[in-house]
N, C-alpha and C positions, 0 to 999 in steps of 0.2 A: 512445352513439357510433354513427355511421353504420355500417350493415352492411358488412363487408369484401367487396369485389368482386375483390380480388387475392389469389392464393395463392402463397406462396414455398416452394420446396424448397431444401435446401442452405443454410438461413438462418444456420447457425453456422460456416460455412467462411470462407475468405479473401474471396471475392467476396460471398457472402451477407451477411456481417457488414457490409460497406461498403454494400451495397444497403439493408439494413435501416436503417442510420443515415440514409440519404438519404430513405427513405420516412417515417421518424419525423420528421425535420427539416421535411418538407413536410406533416406531420400527415395522412398518407394511411393509413387503416386497412388492415390486411392480416391474413391467416391465414398461419401458418408451421407446416409439418409438421416435427416433430423426432422422432428415434427414441426418446428417453428423457427422463426428467425431469431429466437432468443437463445439459440445454442451458445455454449460458452465461448468466450472471446478467444480462448486458446485455439480452438478448432478453426476459427476464422483467420487466425494469424499464421496458419501453416500453409506454405506455398504448395505443398504436395497434395493438399486436400481440395477436392471438388465437392462442395456442399449442395446436397439436393434436399429441398424442403418438400416433404411428403409424409403422409400418414401411412403406416404399414397396412392399415385397413383399406387403403385406396389401391385396389389390385391393378388398375390401369397404370397408375403412377409408379408402382413398384415394378411392374413389367417393363416399363419404359426405362427406368433406372438400371435395370439388369441387362439391358442390351449391350453386347460387347464385353461383358464381364466374364472372367474365367474362374475366379474364386470369390466366394462370398462368406462373410463372417456373420453368423446368425445369433443375435442376442436381443431379447426383449425383457421388459420388466415382468416379474412373476405376478401378473394380474390374472383375473378371471378370463380375460380375453387372450392370454398369451398363447395357449394351445392353438386356437383358431388362426391367430395372426401368423404363427410360425408354420403351420400346415399350409396356409395360403402362400406364404413366401416360398416354401419348398416347391410347390406346384409351379409358381411363377418362374422360379429359377430353372426348373426343368424345361419349361416351355421356351425360355430365353436361351437355352443352350449353355447354361453355366456348367462348368466341368467339375467343380469341387465346392462342397459346402463344409465350412468349419463351424460346427455348432457348439455353443456353450451350453452344456447340459448340467447335470449335478451328480455327485457321487452317489452310487447305489440306485441309479435310475432303473425302474422296473414297472411294468404295467400292473403288476399285482401288489405293488407297495401300498401300505396304509397311508402313505404321505402323498397328498395331492400333487405337490411339486414334482416328486419323483415319477408319478404316474404320467403326468402330461409330457415331461421331458422324454420318457420312454416311448410314448405314442408318436411324438414328432420324429425321434430317431428311427423308429420302425417305418414311418412313412417315407423318410428320405431313402432308406434302403429299398423300399418297394418301388420307388421311382427310378431305381438303379443309378442314383447319383453317387459319384465318388464322395466320400465323407471323411471327416475327422471329428470324432466326438470328444469334447473336453469335459471331463466330469470332476470339477473341483469339489473339495470338501468345504466345511464352514470357513468363511472368509475371516481372516484376522481383523480386517477393517470393520467387520461388524461390531467390534468392541468400541469403535469410535462413537457409537450411539450412546455409550455410557460415560463419555468423557467428562460431562458436567458432574455426574455422580461421583466419579473417581476424583475429580478436582475438588469438589465441595464437601463430599461426605467420606471420601476414602473407601468407597465400596461399590460393587456392581452386583447384578442379580441375574439369575436364570434358573429355569426348572430343568436341571441337568444332572444333579447329584454329583457323584465322584467319577463319572465316566470320562475316560480319556478320548480326546478328539485330535486327529492329525490336521489341525487347522492350517490353512494356506494363505499366504500373502497374495493379494490381487496382482502385484507386480510380477509374481511368478506365473500366474495364470496368463497374463498378457504376453509374457516372454514365450510361453509354449504356443500360444495362438499365433504370434508373429512368425515363429519358425514354421508352423503348419501352413501359413499363408504364403510364405516366400521361399520355402525350400522343398525339395523332394523327399520322399520316403515316409510320408505321413498318410498316404492314401489308405482309406478303409481301416484306420486305426482308432482304437478307443484308449484315451489316456485318463487314468484316475490321477488327478492332480492334488497332491497333499503336501503338507509340510514334511520336514525330515524327521519329525518326532511327534508322538501323540502325548498331549498334556491335558490334565484336568483343569477345570476352572479354578480350583484351589491352588494348583501349581502356577496358573497364570497370575493369580493374585500375589504369589510369592515373587514372581518375576517383576510385576509392577512395583512391588515394595522395594526390591533391590535396585531397579533402574531409576525409579523416581525418587528414591531415598526418603520415602515417607510411607507410613503404614497404609496398605490397601488390602481389604479383605473381600472375599467372595461370599455372597449370601445365597444359599440354595433356597428357592421358593417353590411352592406347589404349582402345578400346571394351572390351577384356577387363579392363583395370584398373578402369575405371568400373563394369563389371558386377559385379566382385568386391566393390567398395566398397558399391554399392547393396544387394547381397545381404547383406553383412555388417551393414548398417544395419537389416536386418530387414524389408525390403520383400517383399510376397508375390511369388511367382515370376512370375505373369502381369504384374504391374506392372514387375518387373525387366526383362523382355523389352520391354515397351512403352517404358520410358524409354530403353533403348539404341536402339530404333528411332527414337524421337523425336530423339535427339541425332545420329543418323546423318543424319536429315532436315535438321537444322540445319547439320551439317557440309558437306552438299552445296550449301549456299548457297541453299536453297529457302525460307528464312524472312527474307529481307532486304527484301521489299517494304514500302514505307511507305504506309499508308493515311491518308486525311484524315477518317475516320469520326468520331473523337473530336471534332474541331473542328466538323464539319458537324452532328453530332447535339446536342452539348452547348453549342456556342458558345464553348468555351475550348480552348486548345491542349493537346495531350497532355503529360503530366508527363514531363520529361526524366529520364534516368538519374541525372544529377547531383543533381536535386531529391530523387529517391528515396533516394539515399545520405545526403543532408543530413537528410532527415526521419527516417531510421532510424539516424543516426550513433551514438547511445548504445549500440545493440546490437552494434556492430562494434568498440567501443573498450574 
C-alpha cells in the first residue's frame, strides 16, 4: 500500500468516523492516532488505515507519528485540556515538516468570545497561523447529530429540551462536515481558507419539533427551559464541570441569534447541497421511534 501522507486525529468520533468512511471509499491511505486498542471495529477493518496507539499528550509519540505526513486533520474532544493538546500538536506538526493542517474549529470562533469553546479554537487557529503552517479552518455550526442525545426523550415522551428560545440556528449534519474535511485533505484550492460550515437553512427548535412530528408521524414538541434548568440537567448527566459551563455558554450564544447565518461552503466545496434537517431526521428515524 502507498505510504500514508495524511494523519487523522479524532478518528473514532462523530465527524472522524464519517471522514474515515470517505477516505476509505476513495482508497486514500491514512494514519489515525487513537488513544487505546479499544478503537471502534470499523477503523480496524479499513485496509487504508494505519492505526497508531498514542495519547495526544505524549509529545514524543505524536512527533513520531507525524514524520512523513503532508496533511493532518486536527480534532480533539472539547475538554479542558483541548487547547493545550491542540497547541502542542500544531508545534509538533511544524517541527515534523507537515505542510497543511485541516483543523476542526467552531462557528464564530474568536479570542474575545464569551464562549470558552470559541476562545480556545481561536487561540489554536492563531497559533497555527503564527507557525506559518498552511491551514484550512473548518468552522461548523451546531451539529444536527447533537439531537441524538434526546432520542430517548423523543421516543418515550415526545419532547426535547434546550435553553435556546425561538432563535434560528443553521445546524449542520456531521456528514457534511466530514465531506468538506475530506475535500480539504485530498484536493487543492483549500489552502489558508476558513469555511463556515452550516446547513442550508436556519431553523428554530420549535421548527425542528414540527419536522420531527411530520417525519416520525407522532407529536413531538420542543420545551424551552431556563439556562439554570439546562445546567442542572447537563450536570446530572455527568458532564465534567468545564464542559457544563461551556455548553451553557454555547446555548446562550445560540439564543442571542448569533448562529443563524447560512453559509454556502458545503455546496461550494463538495458540489452538493447541505443535508436538510428533515433528511437528518429521516435517516435516523429508527432511533427516535
